[in-house]
PDB file of the backbone (N, CA, C, O) and the ligand in Angstrom, with CONECT records:
HET     ZN  A 101       1
ATOM      1  N   UNK A   1     179.610 180.859  55.303  1.00  0.00           N
ATOM      2  CA  UNK A   1     179.149 182.231  55.487  1.00  0.00           C
ATOM      3  C   UNK A   1     179.468 183.074  54.242  1.00  0.00           C
ATOM      4  O   UNK A   1     180.581 183.042  53.717  1.00  0.00           O
ATOM      5  N   UNK A   2     178.495 183.801  53.804  1.00  0.00           N
ATOM      6  CA  UNK A   2     178.750 184.688  52.673  1.00  0.00           C
ATOM      7  C   UNK A   2     179.206 186.047  53.171  1.00  0.00           C
ATOM      8  O   UNK A   2     178.664 186.595  54.131  1.00  0.00           O
ATOM      9  N   UNK A   3     180.187 186.560  52.513  1.00  0.00           N
ATOM     10  CA  UNK A   3     180.728 187.843  52.954  1.00  0.00           C
ATOM     11  C   UNK A   3     180.153 188.976  52.109  1.00  0.00           C
ATOM     12  O   UNK A   3     180.886 189.710  51.446  1.00  0.00           O
ATOM     13  N   UNK A   4     178.853 189.099  52.145  1.00  0.00           N
ATOM     14  CA  UNK A   4     178.221 190.176  51.391  1.00  0.00           C
ATOM     15  C   UNK A   4     178.068 191.429  52.236  1.00  0.00           C
ATOM     16  O   UNK A   4     177.528 192.440  51.786  1.00  0.00           O
ATOM     17  N   UNK A   5     178.546 191.345  53.454  1.00  0.00           N
ATOM     18  CA  UNK A   5     178.474 192.510  54.331  1.00  0.00           C
ATOM     19  C   UNK A   5     179.349 193.637  53.790  1.00  0.00           C
ATOM     20  O   UNK A   5     180.549 193.467  53.571  1.00  0.00           O
ATOM     21  N   UNK A   6     178.721 194.787  53.582  1.00  0.00           N
ATOM     22  CA  UNK A   6     179.456 195.910  53.009  1.00  0.00           C
ATOM     23  C   UNK A   6     180.072 196.751  54.124  1.00  0.00           C
ATOM     24  O   UNK A   6     179.371 197.357  54.934  1.00  0.00           O
ATOM     25  N   UNK A   7     181.365 196.768  54.137  1.00  0.00           N
ATOM     26  CA  UNK A   7     182.039 197.634  55.103  1.00  0.00           C
ATOM     27  C   UNK A   7     181.958 199.080  54.643  1.00  0.00           C
ATOM     28  O   UNK A   7     182.027 199.381  53.451  1.00  0.00           O
ATOM     29  N   UNK A   8     181.812 199.953  55.604  1.00  0.00           N
ATOM     30  CA  UNK A   8     181.616 201.353  55.251  1.00  0.00           C
ATOM     31  C   UNK A   8     182.861 202.180  55.516  1.00  0.00           C
ATOM     32  O   UNK A   8     183.676 201.872  56.385  1.00  0.00           O
ATOM     33  N   UNK A   9     182.970 203.226  54.744  1.00  0.00           N
ATOM     34  CA  UNK A   9     184.053 204.180  54.926  1.00  0.00           C
ATOM     35  C   UNK A   9     183.906 204.828  56.303  1.00  0.00           C
ATOM     36  O   UNK A   9     182.827 205.322  56.627  1.00  0.00           O
ATOM     37  N   UNK A  10     184.961 204.839  57.119  1.00  0.00           N
ATOM     38  CA  UNK A  10     184.878 205.392  58.470  1.00  0.00           C
ATOM     39  C   UNK A  10     184.680 206.900  58.480  1.00  0.00           C
ATOM     40  O   UNK A  10     184.344 207.475  59.515  1.00  0.00           O
ATOM     41  N   UNK A  11     184.884 207.532  57.353  1.00  0.00           N
ATOM     42  CA  UNK A  11     184.770 208.987  57.317  1.00  0.00           C
ATOM     43  C   UNK A  11     183.401 209.450  56.861  1.00  0.00           C
ATOM     44  O   UNK A  11     182.817 210.338  57.482  1.00  0.00           O
ATOM     45  N   UNK A  12     182.880 208.878  55.805  1.00  0.00           N
ATOM     46  CA  UNK A  12     181.628 209.386  55.256  1.00  0.00           C
ATOM     47  C   UNK A  12     180.511 208.351  55.308  1.00  0.00           C
ATOM     48  O   UNK A  12     179.348 208.684  55.078  1.00  0.00           O
ATOM     49  N   UNK A  13     180.854 207.096  55.609  1.00  0.00           N
ATOM     50  CA  UNK A  13     179.813 206.093  55.761  1.00  0.00           C
ATOM     51  C   UNK A  13     179.382 205.443  54.462  1.00  0.00           C
ATOM     52  O   UNK A  13     178.487 204.598  54.453  1.00  0.00           O
ATOM     53  N   UNK A  14     180.009 205.828  53.372  1.00  0.00           N
ATOM     54  CA  UNK A  14     179.691 205.206  52.099  1.00  0.00           C
ATOM     55  C   UNK A  14     180.383 203.852  52.014  1.00  0.00           C
ATOM     56  O   UNK A  14     181.373 203.611  52.706  1.00  0.00           O
ATOM     57  N   UNK A  15     179.869 202.978  51.175  1.00  0.00           N
ATOM     58  CA  UNK A  15     180.537 201.689  50.977  1.00  0.00           C
ATOM     59  C   UNK A  15     181.975 201.908  50.509  1.00  0.00           C
ATOM     60  O   UNK A  15     182.241 202.675  49.584  1.00  0.00           O
ATOM     61  N   UNK A  16     182.871 201.223  51.164  1.00  0.00           N
ATOM     62  CA  UNK A  16     184.273 201.463  50.845  1.00  0.00           C
ATOM     63  C   UNK A  16     184.668 200.761  49.554  1.00  0.00           C
ATOM     64  O   UNK A  16     184.055 199.775  49.145  1.00  0.00           O
ATOM     65  N   UNK A  17     185.684 201.282  48.940  1.00  0.00           N
ATOM     66  CA  UNK A  17     186.190 200.684  47.718  1.00  0.00           C
ATOM     67  C   UNK A  17     187.414 199.842  48.030  1.00  0.00           C
ATOM     68  O   UNK A  17     188.279 200.265  48.798  1.00  0.00           O
ATOM     69  N   UNK A  18     187.497 198.654  47.444  1.00  0.00           N
ATOM     70  CA  UNK A  18     188.658 197.791  47.678  1.00  0.00           C
ATOM     71  C   UNK A  18     189.947 198.478  47.282  1.00  0.00           C
ATOM     72  O   UNK A  18     191.007 198.209  47.846  1.00  0.00           O
ATOM     73  N   UNK A  19     189.849 199.365  46.310  1.00  0.00           N
ATOM     74  CA  UNK A  19     191.049 200.049  45.839  1.00  0.00           C
ATOM     75  C   UNK A  19     191.564 201.048  46.863  1.00  0.00           C
ATOM     76  O   UNK A  19     192.764 201.310  46.942  1.00  0.00           O
ATOM     77  N   UNK A  20     190.642 201.603  47.647  1.00  0.00           N
ATOM     78  CA  UNK A  20     191.019 202.647  48.588  1.00  0.00           C
ATOM     79  C   UNK A  20     190.779 202.224  50.025  1.00  0.00           C
ATOM     80  O   UNK A  20     190.736 203.068  50.920  1.00  0.00           O
ATOM     81  N   UNK A  21     190.622 200.938  50.255  1.00  0.00           N
ATOM     82  CA  UNK A  21     190.354 200.430  51.587  1.00  0.00           C
ATOM     83  C   UNK A  21     191.317 201.030  52.604  1.00  0.00           C
ATOM     84  O   UNK A  21     192.503 201.165  52.304  1.00  0.00           O
ATOM     85  N   UNK A  22     190.849 201.394  53.796  1.00  0.00           N
ATOM     86  CA  UNK A  22     189.469 201.181  54.255  1.00  0.00           C
ATOM     87  C   UNK A  22     188.535 202.335  53.934  1.00  0.00           C
ATOM     88  O   UNK A  22     187.490 202.482  54.567  1.00  0.00           O
ATOM     89  N   UNK A  23     188.895 203.142  52.969  1.00  0.00           N
ATOM     90  CA  UNK A  23     188.045 204.284  52.648  1.00  0.00           C
ATOM     91  C   UNK A  23     187.311 204.055  51.333  1.00  0.00           C
ATOM     92  O   UNK A  23     187.533 203.055  50.650  1.00  0.00           O
ATOM     93  N   UNK A  24     186.424 205.007  50.985  1.00  0.00           N
ATOM     94  CA  UNK A  24     185.626 204.835  49.783  1.00  0.00           C
ATOM     95  C   UNK A  24     186.295 205.470  48.583  1.00  0.00           C
ATOM     96  O   UNK A  24     185.973 205.145  47.440  1.00  0.00           O
ATOM     97  N   UNK A  25     187.222 206.372  48.838  1.00  0.00           N
ATOM     98  CA  UNK A  25     187.836 207.078  47.726  1.00  0.00           C
ATOM     99  C   UNK A  25     189.131 207.720  48.184  1.00  0.00           C
ATOM    100  O   UNK A  25     189.430 207.767  49.377  1.00  0.00           O
ATOM    101  N   UNK A  26     189.886 208.206  47.233  1.00  0.00           N
ATOM    102  CA  UNK A  26     191.127 208.896  47.593  1.00  0.00           C
ATOM    103  C   UNK A  26     190.826 210.165  48.375  1.00  0.00           C
ATOM    104  O   UNK A  26     191.645 210.625  49.171  1.00  0.00           O
ATOM    105  N   UNK A  27     189.647 210.727  48.141  1.00  0.00           N
ATOM    106  CA  UNK A  27     189.292 211.953  48.858  1.00  0.00           C
ATOM    107  C   UNK A  27     189.222 211.704  50.355  1.00  0.00           C
ATOM    108  O   UNK A  27     189.764 212.474  51.148  1.00  0.00           O
ATOM    109  N   UNK A  28     188.558 210.636  50.733  1.00  0.00           N
ATOM    110  CA  UNK A  28     188.463 210.312  52.147  1.00  0.00           C
ATOM    111  C   UNK A  28     189.820 209.900  52.688  1.00  0.00           C
ATOM    112  O   UNK A  28     190.151 210.176  53.841  1.00  0.00           O
ATOM    113  N   UNK A  29     190.584 209.252  51.865  1.00  0.00           N
ATOM    114  CA  UNK A  29     191.919 208.846  52.273  1.00  0.00           C
ATOM    115  C   UNK A  29     192.757 210.076  52.614  1.00  0.00           C
ATOM    116  O   UNK A  29     193.437 210.124  53.639  1.00  0.00           O
ATOM    117  N   UNK A  30     192.691 211.059  51.733  1.00  0.00           N
ATOM    118  CA  UNK A  30     193.430 212.293  51.957  1.00  0.00           C
ATOM    119  C   UNK A  30     192.888 213.040  53.164  1.00  0.00           C
ATOM    120  O   UNK A  30     193.639 213.633  53.938  1.00  0.00           O
ATOM    121  N   UNK A  31     191.578 212.999  53.308  1.00  0.00           N
ATOM    122  CA  UNK A  31     190.966 213.714  54.424  1.00  0.00           C
ATOM    123  C   UNK A  31     191.428 213.125  55.756  1.00  0.00           C
ATOM    124  O   UNK A  31     191.686 213.848  56.717  1.00  0.00           O
ATOM    125  N   UNK A  32     191.525 211.816  55.788  1.00  0.00           N
ATOM    126  CA  UNK A  32     191.972 211.165  57.013  1.00  0.00           C
ATOM    127  C   UNK A  32     193.397 211.567  57.332  1.00  0.00           C
ATOM    128  O   UNK A  32     193.754 211.786  58.490  1.00  0.00           O
ATOM    129  N   UNK A  33     194.210 211.661  56.283  1.00  0.00           N
ATOM    130  CA  UNK A  33     195.594 212.070  56.468  1.00  0.00           C
ATOM    131  C   UNK A  33     195.660 213.500  56.985  1.00  0.00           C
ATOM    132  O   UNK A  33     196.457 213.813  57.869  1.00  0.00           O
ATOM    133  N   UNK A  34     194.823 214.360  56.432  1.00  0.00           N
ATOM    134  CA  UNK A  34     194.777 215.748  56.864  1.00  0.00           C
ATOM    135  C   UNK A  34     194.352 215.848  58.321  1.00  0.00           C
ATOM    136  O   UNK A  34     194.855 216.681  59.074  1.00  0.00           O
ATOM    137  N   UNK A  35     193.424 214.992  58.702  1.00  0.00           N
ATOM    138  CA  UNK A  35     192.968 215.016  60.093  1.00  0.00           C
ATOM    139  C   UNK A  35     194.119 214.687  61.025  1.00  0.00           C
ATOM    140  O   UNK A  35     194.265 215.281  62.093  1.00  0.00           O
ATOM    141  N   UNK A  36     194.917 213.751  60.612  1.00  0.00           N
ATOM    142  CA  UNK A  36     196.077 213.398  61.438  1.00  0.00           C
ATOM    143  C   UNK A  36     197.039 214.569  61.539  1.00  0.00           C
ATOM    144  O   UNK A  36     197.562 214.871  62.612  1.00  0.00           O
ATOM    145  N   UNK A  37     197.261 215.220  60.414  1.00  0.00           N
ATOM    146  CA  UNK A  37     198.189 216.339  60.397  1.00  0.00           C
ATOM    147  C   UNK A  37     197.651 217.504  61.208  1.00  0.00           C
ATOM    148  O   UNK A  37     198.374 218.118  61.993  1.00  0.00           O
ATOM    149  N   UNK A  38     196.376 217.799  61.009  1.00  0.00           N
ATOM    150  CA  UNK A  38     195.775 218.929  61.706  1.00  0.00           C
ATOM    151  C   UNK A  38     195.683 218.678  63.201  1.00  0.00           C
ATOM    152  O   UNK A  38     195.711 219.612  64.003  1.00  0.00           O
ATOM    153  N   UNK A  39     195.573 217.429  63.560  1.00  0.00           N
ATOM    154  CA  UNK A  39     195.470 217.089  64.963  1.00  0.00           C
ATOM    155  C   UNK A  39     196.696 217.563  65.723  1.00  0.00           C
ATOM    156  O   UNK A  39     196.615 217.896  66.905  1.00  0.00           O
ATOM    157  N   UNK A  40     197.825 217.591  65.041  1.00  0.00           N
ATOM    158  CA  UNK A  40     199.062 218.048  65.662  1.00  0.00           C
ATOM    159  C   UNK A  40     199.026 219.530  65.966  1.00  0.00           C
ATOM    160  O   UNK A  40     199.735 220.013  66.850  1.00  0.00           O
ATOM    161  N   UNK A  41     198.202 220.243  65.233  1.00  0.00           N
ATOM    162  CA  UNK A  41     198.093 221.673  65.428  1.00  0.00           C
ATOM    163  C   UNK A  41     196.845 222.045  66.228  1.00  0.00           C
ATOM    164  O   UNK A  41     196.598 223.222  66.491  1.00  0.00           O
ATOM    165  N   UNK A  42     196.073 221.048  66.607  1.00  0.00           N
ATOM    166  CA  UNK A  42     194.871 221.264  67.396  1.00  0.00           C
ATOM    167  C   UNK A  42     193.905 222.218  66.707  1.00  0.00           C
ATOM    168  O   UNK A  42     193.278 223.057  67.353  1.00  0.00           O
ATOM    169  N   UNK A  43     193.792 222.079  65.387  1.00  0.00           N
ATOM    170  CA  UNK A  43     192.853 222.915  64.661  1.00  0.00           C
ATOM    171  C   UNK A  43     191.486 222.246  64.629  1.00  0.00           C
ATOM    172  O   UNK A  43     191.380 221.025  64.523  1.00  0.00           O
ATOM    173  N   UNK A  44     190.456 223.054  64.721  1.00  0.00           N
ATOM    174  CA  UNK A  44     189.109 222.492  64.600  1.00  0.00           C
ATOM    175  C   UNK A  44     188.873 221.995  63.183  1.00  0.00           C
ATOM    176  O   UNK A  44     189.187 222.689  62.216  1.00  0.00           O
ATOM    177  N   UNK A  45     188.335 220.822  63.063  1.00  0.00           N
ATOM    178  CA  UNK A  45     188.093 220.252  61.737  1.00  0.00           C
ATOM    179  C   UNK A  45     186.909 220.921  61.065  1.00  0.00           C
ATOM    180  O   UNK A  45     185.870 221.139  61.688  1.00  0.00           O
ATOM    181  N   UNK A  46     187.071 221.243  59.799  1.00  0.00           N
ATOM    182  CA  UNK A  46     185.951 221.816  59.049  1.00  0.00           C
ATOM    183  C   UNK A  46     184.886 220.762  58.801  1.00  0.00           C
ATOM    184  O   UNK A  46     185.182 219.568  58.768  1.00  0.00           O
ATOM    185  N   UNK A  47     183.659 221.201  58.627  1.00  0.00           N
ATOM    186  CA  UNK A  47     182.579 220.241  58.354  1.00  0.00           C
ATOM    187  C   UNK A  47     182.843 219.505  57.050  1.00  0.00           C
ATOM    188  O   UNK A  47     183.243 220.101  56.050  1.00  0.00           O
ATOM    189  N   UNK A  48     182.614 218.215  57.081  1.00  0.00           N
ATOM    190  CA  UNK A  48     182.895 217.405  55.898  1.00  0.00           C
ATOM    191  C   UNK A  48     181.699 217.417  54.958  1.00  0.00           C
ATOM    192  O   UNK A  48     180.709 216.714  55.166  1.00  0.00           O
ATOM    193  N   UNK A  49     181.819 218.226  53.931  1.00  0.00           N
ATOM    194  CA  UNK A  49     180.744 218.271  52.949  1.00  0.00           C
ATOM    195  C   UNK A  49     181.233 217.672  51.641  1.00  0.00           C
ATOM    196  O   UNK A  49     182.189 218.160  51.039  1.00  0.00           O
ATOM    197  N   UNK A  50     180.587 216.642  51.224  1.00  0.00           N
ATOM    198  CA  UNK A  50     181.045 215.925  50.038  1.00  0.00           C
ATOM    199  C   UNK A  50     180.161 216.202  48.832  1.00  0.00           C
ATOM    200  O   UNK A  50     180.634 216.198  47.696  1.00  0.00           O
ATOM    201  N   UNK A  51     178.896 216.440  49.076  1.00  0.00           N
ATOM    202  CA  UNK A  51     177.946 216.345  47.984  1.00  0.00           C
ATOM    203  C   UNK A  51     177.815 217.649  47.192  1.00  0.00           C
ATOM    204  O   UNK A  51     177.500 217.632  46.002  1.00  0.00           O
ATOM    205  N   UNK A  52     178.056 218.763  47.853  1.00  0.00           N
ATOM    206  CA  UNK A  52     177.831 220.026  47.170  1.00  0.00           C
ATOM    207  C   UNK A  52     179.057 220.487  46.384  1.00  0.00           C
ATOM    208  O   UNK A  52     179.055 221.568  45.795  1.00  0.00           O
ATOM    209  N   UNK A  53     180.069 219.687  46.379  1.00  0.00           N
ATOM    210  CA  UNK A  53     181.303 220.095  45.720  1.00  0.00           C
ATOM    211  C   UNK A  53     181.077 220.248  44.214  1.00  0.00           C
ATOM    212  O   UNK A  53     180.427 219.414  43.584  1.00  0.00           O
ATOM    213  N   UNK A  54     181.614 221.307  43.659  1.00  0.00           N
ATOM    214  CA  UNK A  54     181.456 221.523  42.240  1.00  0.00           C
ATOM    215  C   UNK A  54     180.335 222.472  41.888  1.00  0.00           C
ATOM    216  O   UNK A  54     180.200 222.873  40.732  1.00  0.00           O
ATOM    217  N   UNK A  55     179.525 222.839  42.876  1.00  0.00           N
ATOM    218  CA  UNK A  55     178.435 223.760  42.596  1.00  0.00           C
ATOM    219  C   UNK A  55     178.913 225.211  42.700  1.00  0.00           C
ATOM    220  O   UNK A  55     178.660 226.026  41.814  1.00  0.00           O
ATOM    221  N   UNK A  56     179.600 225.512  43.791  1.00  0.00           N
ATOM    222  CA  UNK A  56     180.179 226.832  44.020  1.00  0.00           C
ATOM    223  C   UNK A  56     179.242 227.939  43.582  1.00  0.00           C
ATOM    224  O   UNK A  56     179.577 229.117  43.706  1.00  0.00           O
TER     225      UNK A  56
HETATM  226 ZN    ZN A 101     184.399 208.026  52.336  1.00  0.00          ZN2+
END
């Protein structure tokens, strides 16, 4: 069996990076951590917008 199946980042759905597994980047990694932290405070999660960053 060939393992060409691309696993996706659980947060944004992009192909994950082996360096940041199981996420695609440190950004998603940090975001997941923040979600855990915020969950303790029962705060509503902000919408995850990745693509428009830097335009401001
Ligand atoms: Zn991601």
